[in-house]
Structure formats: C-alpha cells, structure tokens
VMD Tcl script that draws the C-alpha trace (Angstrom):
set ca {
  {7.84 -5.09 6.27}
  {6.85 -4.62 9.93}
  {3.37 -4.02 11.37}
  {2.90 -1.70 14.35}
  {-0.16 -0.32 16.12}
  {-0.86 3.02 17.75}
  {-2.63 3.55 21.08}
  {-6.02 3.03 19.38}
  {-4.84 -0.22 17.73}
  {-4.76 1.39 14.28}
  {-2.07 -0.27 12.15}
  {0.87 1.32 10.37}
  {3.80 -0.12 8.44}
  {7.56 0.39 8.44}
  {9.83 -1.22 5.85}
  {12.85 -3.41 6.59}
  {14.91 -0.26 7.19}
  {12.24 1.00 9.63}
  {11.22 3.74 7.22}
  {7.71 5.09 6.77}
  {6.14 4.60 3.32}
  {3.44 7.16 2.63}
  {1.21 5.30 0.15}
  {0.82 1.94 1.95}
  {0.09 3.73 5.21}
  {-2.42 6.00 3.49}
  {-4.25 2.84 2.37}
  {-4.39 1.52 5.95}
  {-5.39 4.94 7.26}
  {-8.30 5.03 4.85}
  {-9.42 1.64 6.11}
  {-9.29 2.52 9.81}
  {-9.85 6.29 9.83}
  {-11.32 7.77 6.66}
  {-13.55 5.08 5.25}
  {-15.59 4.44 8.39}
  {-16.99 1.17 6.98}
  {-15.59 -0.89 9.81}
  {-14.59 -0.08 13.37}
  {-13.36 -3.60 14.02}
  {-9.74 -3.60 15.17}
  {-9.51 -7.27 14.21}
  {-10.32 -6.33 10.61}
  {-7.65 -3.63 10.69}
  {-5.12 -6.14 12.01}
  {-6.07 -8.71 9.38}
  {-5.71 -6.26 6.50}
  {-2.44 -4.89 7.88}
  {-0.75 -8.29 8.23}
  {-1.99 -9.51 4.84}
  {-0.90 -6.30 3.15}
  {2.48 -6.38 4.93}
  {3.02 -9.95 3.74}
  {2.51 -8.85 0.14}
  {4.88 -5.88 0.49}
  {7.48 -8.15 2.11}
  {7.18 -10.45 -0.89}
  {7.81 -7.47 -3.19}
  {10.93 -6.59 -1.18}
  {12.13 -10.20 -1.34}
  {11.88 -10.43 -5.14}
  {13.38 -6.96 -5.54}
  {10.38 -5.34 -7.24}
  {8.87 -2.14 -5.89}
  {5.13 -2.39 -5.32}
  {4.58 0.31 -7.98}
  {6.13 -1.87 -10.67}
  {4.60 -5.29 -10.02}
  {2.92 -7.19 -12.82}
  {0.12 -9.71 -12.98}
  {2.81 -12.38 -13.16}
  {4.24 -11.22 -9.80}
  {0.82 -11.45 -8.17}
  {0.26 -14.90 -9.73}
  {3.63 -16.08 -8.40}
  {2.73 -14.85 -4.93}
  {-0.63 -16.64 -5.16}
  {1.03 -19.90 -6.24}
  {3.53 -19.74 -3.39}
  {0.67 -19.32 -0.91}
  {-1.13 -22.30 -2.46}
  {1.94 -24.56 -2.27}
  {3.22 -23.76 1.24}
  {1.81 -24.58 4.65}
  {0.71 -22.00 7.19}
  {3.48 -21.32 9.75}
  {0.78 -21.10 12.42}
  {-1.22 -24.29 11.81}
  {1.15 -26.35 9.70}
  {-1.70 -26.98 7.25}
  {-2.15 -25.65 3.68}
  {-3.97 -22.34 3.42}
  {-7.59 -22.55 2.37}
  {-8.37 -21.22 -1.08}
  {-10.82 -18.76 0.43}
  {-8.00 -17.38 2.61}
  {-5.70 -16.99 -0.39}
  {-8.46 -15.28 -2.37}
  {-9.04 -12.88 0.49}
  {-5.34 -11.97 0.48}
  {-5.68 -11.25 -3.24}
  {-8.67 -9.05 -2.41}
  {-6.54 -6.89 -0.11}
  {-3.86 -6.55 -2.78}
  {-6.38 -5.56 -5.45}
  {-8.09 -3.08 -3.16}
  {-4.75 -1.40 -2.54}
  {-3.91 -1.11 -6.24}
  {-7.35 0.23 -7.09}
  {-6.85 2.81 -4.32}
  {-3.35 3.65 -5.62}
  {-4.64 4.00 -9.18}
  {-7.46 6.27 -8.04}
  {-4.93 8.47 -6.23}
  {-2.70 8.66 -9.30}
  {0.22 6.85 -7.70}
  {0.32 4.28 -10.51}
  {-0.56 4.73 -14.18}
  {-2.36 1.41 -14.63}
  {-3.61 -1.52 -12.60}
  {-1.41 -4.66 -12.66}
  {-4.47 -6.76 -13.60}
  {-7.43 -6.54 -15.93}
  {-9.96 -3.90 -14.81}
  {-12.93 -5.96 -15.99}
  {-11.77 -9.01 -14.07}
  {-11.55 -7.02 -10.85}
  {-15.28 -6.30 -10.78}
  {-16.41 -9.81 -9.84}
  {-18.43 -9.85 -6.57}
  {-17.54 -12.48 -4.04}
  {-19.30 -13.40 -0.82}
  {-17.83 -16.63 0.48}
  {-14.93 -15.72 2.75}
  {-15.31 -16.74 6.37}
  {-12.61 -16.42 9.04}
  {-12.32 -16.73 13.04}
  {-13.08 -13.02 13.31}
  {-14.74 -11.53 10.13}
  {-17.65 -13.73 9.07}
  {-19.22 -13.52 5.59}
  {-18.30 -10.41 3.65}
  {-18.74 -9.02 0.16}
  {-15.62 -7.93 -1.68}
  {-14.45 -7.06 -5.16}
  {-12.05 -9.75 -6.33}
  {-9.73 -10.35 -9.21}
  {-11.19 -12.47 -11.95}
  {-10.42 -16.00 -13.05}
  {-6.91 -15.08 -14.18}
  {-5.81 -14.73 -10.55}
  {-8.50 -16.01 -8.25}
  {-8.40 -19.68 -7.25}
  {-11.53 -21.69 -7.86}
  {-13.26 -22.67 -4.66}
  {-15.31 -25.76 -3.95}
  {-18.08 -25.26 -1.44}
  {-17.18 -27.36 1.56}
  {-19.81 -28.66 3.92}
  {-19.11 -27.39 7.41}
  {-18.64 -30.37 9.67}
  {-19.76 -29.98 13.26}
  {-17.75 -32.43 15.39}
  {-19.56 -34.79 17.78}
  {-19.87 -33.57 21.36}
  {-17.51 -36.29 22.56}
  {-14.76 -34.94 20.28}
  {-15.32 -31.36 21.44}
  {-15.21 -32.38 25.11}
  {-12.02 -34.38 24.56}
  {-10.41 -31.52 22.67}
  {-11.20 -28.97 25.38}
  {-10.04 -31.26 28.19}
  {-6.77 -31.84 26.30}
  {-5.62 -28.23 26.73}
  {-2.56 -28.15 28.99}
  {-3.49 -24.98 30.85}
  {-6.49 -24.09 32.98}
  {-6.93 -20.81 31.14}
  {-7.12 -22.42 27.70}
  {-9.63 -24.99 28.91}
  {-11.83 -22.20 30.25}
  {-11.58 -20.29 26.98}
  {-12.60 -23.38 25.02}
  {-15.55 -23.97 27.33}
  {-16.69 -20.34 27.03}
  {-16.68 -20.51 23.23}
  {-18.54 -23.81 23.20}
  {-21.11 -22.99 25.87}
  {-21.82 -19.37 24.89}
  {-20.92 -19.00 21.19}
  {-18.59 -16.07 21.82}
  {-15.92 -15.10 19.29}
  {-12.20 -15.27 20.12}
  {-11.88 -11.50 20.29}
  {-14.94 -11.24 22.51}
  {-13.41 -13.73 24.94}
  {-10.13 -11.78 24.97}
  {-11.95 -8.53 25.78}
  {-14.37 -10.04 28.32}
  {-14.35 -7.39 31.12}
  {-13.91 -8.28 34.75}
  {-16.58 -5.88 35.91}
  {-19.21 -7.58 33.69}
  {-19.09 -10.75 35.79}
  {-21.03 -11.24 39.04}
  {-18.93 -10.69 42.14}
  {-20.01 -13.86 43.96}
  {-21.16 -16.49 41.45}
  {-21.12 -19.11 44.21}
  {-24.21 -17.52 45.73}
  {-26.15 -17.36 42.45}
  {-29.00 -19.86 42.48}
  {-30.01 -19.59 38.81}
  {-28.61 -21.93 36.13}
  {-27.57 -19.09 33.80}
  {-26.71 -15.40 34.07}
  {-26.90 -12.86 31.25}
  {-23.54 -11.12 30.79}
  {-23.27 -7.97 28.66}
  {-20.35 -8.02 26.23}
  {-19.13 -5.80 23.40}
  {-19.08 -7.73 20.16}
  {-18.31 -7.12 16.53}
  {-18.59 -3.51 15.32}
  {-18.73 -2.42 18.99}
  {-22.30 -3.69 19.34}
  {-23.37 -4.77 22.80}
  {-25.37 -7.92 23.44}
  {-26.27 -10.21 26.31}
  {-24.69 -13.67 26.45}
  {-26.01 -16.44 28.69}
  {-23.26 -17.86 30.90}
  {-23.86 -21.11 32.81}
  {-23.34 -20.38 36.50}
  {-21.08 -23.42 36.84}
  {-18.82 -21.86 34.19}
  {-18.86 -18.50 36.00}
  {-17.74 -20.25 39.18}
  {-14.79 -21.82 37.34}
  {-13.86 -18.43 35.88}
  {-14.08 -16.87 39.35}
  {-11.62 -19.46 40.71}
  {-9.26 -18.76 37.80}
  {-9.46 -15.00 38.50}
  {-8.62 -15.37 42.19}
  {-5.91 -17.97 41.74}
  {-3.99 -18.19 38.47}
  {-4.85 -14.74 37.12}
  {-4.15 -13.05 40.46}
  {-0.67 -14.61 40.58}
  {0.17 -13.38 37.06}
  {-1.05 -9.79 37.45}
  {0.50 -9.48 40.92}
  {3.97 -10.05 39.44}
  {3.28 -7.30 36.89}
  {2.12 -4.78 39.46}
  {-1.08 -3.77 37.69}
  {-4.26 -5.51 36.66}
  {-5.83 -5.12 33.20}
  {-9.59 -4.82 32.92}
  {-10.01 -8.07 30.99}
  {-10.55 -11.50 32.51}
  {-7.91 -13.47 30.62}
  {-4.22 -12.60 30.61}
  {-1.02 -14.01 29.19}
  {2.01 -15.30 31.05}
  {3.28 -11.77 31.70}
  {-0.06 -10.65 33.12}
  {-0.93 -8.58 30.04}
  {-4.30 -8.75 28.25}
  {-4.69 -11.82 26.07}
  {-4.73 -11.44 22.28}
  {-6.48 -13.61 19.69}
  {-3.20 -14.90 18.15}
  {-2.42 -16.52 21.52}
  {-5.75 -18.38 21.38}
  {-5.07 -19.47 17.80}
  {-1.64 -20.80 18.80}
  {-3.12 -22.73 21.72}
  {-5.74 -24.34 19.46}
  {-3.11 -25.15 16.83}
  {-0.90 -26.84 19.42}
  {-3.84 -28.80 20.78}
  {-4.81 -29.87 17.26}
  {-1.33 -31.29 16.68}
  {-1.47 -33.09 20.03}
  {-4.97 -34.57 19.66}
  {-5.42 -34.86 15.91}
  {-8.86 -33.26 16.29}
  {-9.38 -30.52 13.69}
  {-11.15 -27.99 15.89}
  {-10.49 -24.27 15.71}
  {-11.95 -21.38 17.77}
  {-14.71 -20.36 15.37}
  {-15.80 -23.98 14.92}
  {-16.82 -23.99 18.59}
  {-19.06 -20.98 17.84}
  {-20.59 -22.91 14.93}
  {-21.07 -25.90 17.22}
  {-22.82 -23.76 19.82}
  {-25.14 -22.31 17.16}
  {-26.21 -25.73 15.91}
  {-26.62 -27.23 19.36}
  {-28.48 -24.21 20.66}
  {-30.82 -24.08 17.68}
  {-31.61 -27.79 17.99}
  {-32.26 -27.40 21.71}
  {-34.63 -24.46 21.27}
  {-36.51 -26.34 18.56}
  {-36.82 -29.41 20.79}
  {-38.33 -27.52 23.71}
  {-40.72 -25.63 21.43}
  {-39.26 -22.18 22.04}
  {-40.94 -19.43 19.95}
  {-38.85 -18.21 17.00}
  {-35.64 -20.12 17.82}
  {-33.78 -18.65 14.84}
  {-34.31 -15.12 16.14}
  {-33.11 -16.13 19.59}
  {-29.90 -17.65 18.21}
  {-29.38 -14.62 15.98}
  {-29.51 -12.31 18.99}
  {-27.29 -14.55 21.11}
  {-24.62 -14.74 18.41}
  {-24.86 -11.07 17.46}
  {-25.54 -11.71 13.77}
  {-26.54 -8.58 11.87}
  {-28.54 -10.58 9.30}
  {-30.95 -13.47 9.78}
  {-29.53 -15.14 6.65}
  {-26.28 -15.70 8.50}
  {-28.10 -17.65 11.21}
  {-30.29 -19.59 8.78}
  {-27.31 -21.52 7.44}
  {-27.35 -23.52 10.68}
  {-30.79 -24.97 9.91}
  {-29.40 -27.62 7.57}
  {-26.57 -28.51 9.94}
  {-29.04 -28.83 12.80}
  {-31.07 -31.36 10.85}
  {-27.95 -33.47 10.36}
  {-27.66 -33.74 14.14}
  {-31.06 -35.44 14.43}
  {-29.39 -38.84 14.25}
  {-28.06 -38.28 17.76}
  {-30.16 -39.27 20.75}
  {-31.64 -36.12 22.34}
  {-32.54 -36.10 26.01}
  {-35.06 -33.27 26.11}
  {-35.37 -33.25 29.88}
  {-31.76 -32.13 30.33}
  {-30.90 -28.47 30.41}
  {-28.97 -27.11 27.43}
  {-25.62 -27.11 29.24}
  {-26.19 -30.59 30.70}
  {-26.89 -31.76 27.18}
  {-23.52 -30.49 25.97}
  {-21.46 -31.63 28.94}
  {-23.10 -34.98 29.57}
  {-25.01 -35.91 26.37}
}
mol new
graphics top color blue
foreach p $ca { graphics top sphere $p radius 0.5 }
foreach p [lrange $ca 0 end-1] q [lrange $ca 1 end] { graphics top cylinder $p $q radius 0.2 }
display resetview
C-alpha cells in the first residue's frame, strides 16, 4: 500500500498494483476534508501512514480488509510489539502501538456505519473505552476511542526524564551538519515543534540581525491547527541562522534554480520535512548514545523556561509558558510543574539571562 499527497498535502492511498480503493480513501477524505476536526497536515500524514501499514499487513497475509478478524488484528499488534522500529532501531512504545490500533478501529467503525461491513471485527462494548495518554513529536495529548483489554496493550505511566543541560549541549554539538545543529538549538532555545521549524518562513526573520541590539526578538510563526503565536528567538541564534541562509542554504537553492519560502532545506534545495529531522536525531542518538528526540527538546525548554520565570518572580509564569508553547489548555502546561521541581537540585545562577543559563549553566 502506497501513500501519496495532493497539492494541499491531503493523503490518498494506492494499492500494490497502483489501484485506487474507494473505502480506505473515503476514510482519509473524511479525516482531512469532511470531518473538519483537525486541519493539521501532520495528523493527516500520521493517520495515512499508520492506516497504510495496516492495509499492507492485510495484503501480506492475503486477507482483504473486509474479512479480517480479531485474531488478525491481535497478530498485527503482537508483531508491532516484538519488532524494532525501522527508523529508530528501538522497540515501539506501547502508546504508539495502541494509537495504531485506534486508527484501525476508527476505520472499521466508519466502515460499519457506512454499511461496507456487516459487523465489527472486535467487541463493540470494548471499543468504547476512552483513552487520553498518547503523546507523539507532533500530536500531543489526545482523546480517542480505543479497543478494550482484548486488544489494547497495558501501559505503565513513565516519568518523563528531562536530560541534564550538559547532555543536551553535547547531543546538539554532535550533529554532523550545520543545519541540524541549528535545528536542535532552535527547538531547545524556543520550544518550537519539528513541523514548526520545518515551516519557519524566511520573511518572518529580521533582515539584519547583526544590527539588532536586543537579546531576543519575537518571531511570528504558524503552529498547530494553523494558530499563530510569537516565539522569542535569541538574537545570537538569529545571527547563526542568517549565516546559514546566506552560505549553506544559498548554495543549495542556487543549484535548484528556485528558492522555497522556508528557512531550512534539504540537500536538493527543497523544503525540509519532519521525517528528515527524525532521521537526523535517530542517527545522532546511535552515534552518541544519548536518548534525545525532537519533542524532548521542547519538553526541556518548557521545564527550563518555567523554572527561570519562577526564579525571577515573573507574574503568572505558567500562562507565559502556555502562550510561548502554543498549548490550547493550561492543563497541558501544568504537567511541567512537577518536572521543574525535580530540577531544583541543580545550581541556578539567577543573574544570567535565560539563554546564558542554557548555554553556559
């Protein structure tokens, strides 16, 4: 099963014979066009690839998706639990596997509602269990309807570990390319998501950061669900980005003959995609042994920023961090309170600026 995208990045599927299947594509169309519950292209991509993986499994075992049983879904789940991710080389998290099961169950509930199948391949009662624990590099906490205990893997709540600053600095400096180092620094020093970094527009940056006398500059970006927010960029980071734009980036886009509107580009001068960032982090993890992924740098920023604002006595630091990260709900930001308290064992130099604290602390 192959995943393709139209000009608006809406996904569609073609089977191994490059044929269009009406029902699976109707499911994806409802997600991206009809439903209207999410306008996030990253969510569309995630659902499309997860759904395509399930349909490919059906093709491999020789069972049409209409005729699968609960045993087939269980077998698929067990394979996911026993194999390593081809991207990271590490076992898939149980929350990731359960989210894949969510996509499958949503499709079959949709197919049953449309009359394409006579019965669901799992117990109806079991599929009504609410679940709110899935977190990924691009979706954040969500509420879904999941299969019950017969299919869903039990999850143990893992404490999020924020790595020490020394480890983060070493990890970022270990990137082999200038571009990847800059991307790591942006995530760590601003809390931006991977997709937000990929879509960072050239025209949002100041033209001559070398002449800016302030320590930080507010840059407007478009975040999740197409919501705009202001992100504080350290001027020293803007100067490094400006050098990248006029040196490495200019060389890449010149060979292509046209320049995209985004800051970061791939080797062919085309706009950078989040999978490229994930691959770079995965490679760096294997090289350094430091388990740091893109979204962990956002978590690290949130904890460090919250601690800093508390230390200087800023009014309502939680609200400030919520706005900077673009969280829709305060409860999402509040989870960093406990993690921030765990950082109190570190020596805090309150006279340093926030960025100095990260880079030199």
